[in-house]
Phi, psi and omega in degrees: 000321178300321182292321180296323178293319180294316179297318179294329179285332183272346183301317179299327178290328179294327179291331179279342183292144178266156175299152184299312183215106182285337182277348185264050180242110183298342181275349180277152177289138179086011179293134180241132178293127185303319180294323178293321179295319177298317180297316179297319180296316179296318180295320178297319179297316178299316180298319179295320178294316180296320178298317178297318179295317179295320177297320179294318178297318179297318180297316179297316180297319179297317179297320179295318179295318178297319179295319179297315179296320178297319178297319178295318179296318179297317180296317179295319179298317180295320180296318180294317180296321178293323178294322179291325179294323180289331184275356181293135181292148177286154178300139185251097180273144177060023174079355178059220182281342185268335187248165175082162179263134182269166182278345180282152185290335185278352181084004178257149180248129180251136178275330177246151176295151180299144182245148176254170182300130177085354184291337179286334179281331181238080181293140180244107180254000000 
């Protein structure tokens, strides 16, 4: 009897109590299975991590390609500059072969002494 009285006293409080989880009703529209929701959350997290890693790899690869291209450009520029330095004409003192009056009567300047027929075969030193 004592128990029945205690139970009767607690019934009004039971009416005020709310259900434990109103969202956990499979009959409601939009119900999501908790294990499925956990899997989706884990997969989204993995995808975000992989995306971050791929972006970092892409950034690193791009920087390496840019550095490689810059090195090639620098090497080519240096090669061209060195080639231009080699192609610069030497200073031309006294007009070289084109300028000035020569000592020979014909007005021509010879770099080698005149040769006669056969003189190359019989050098005279």
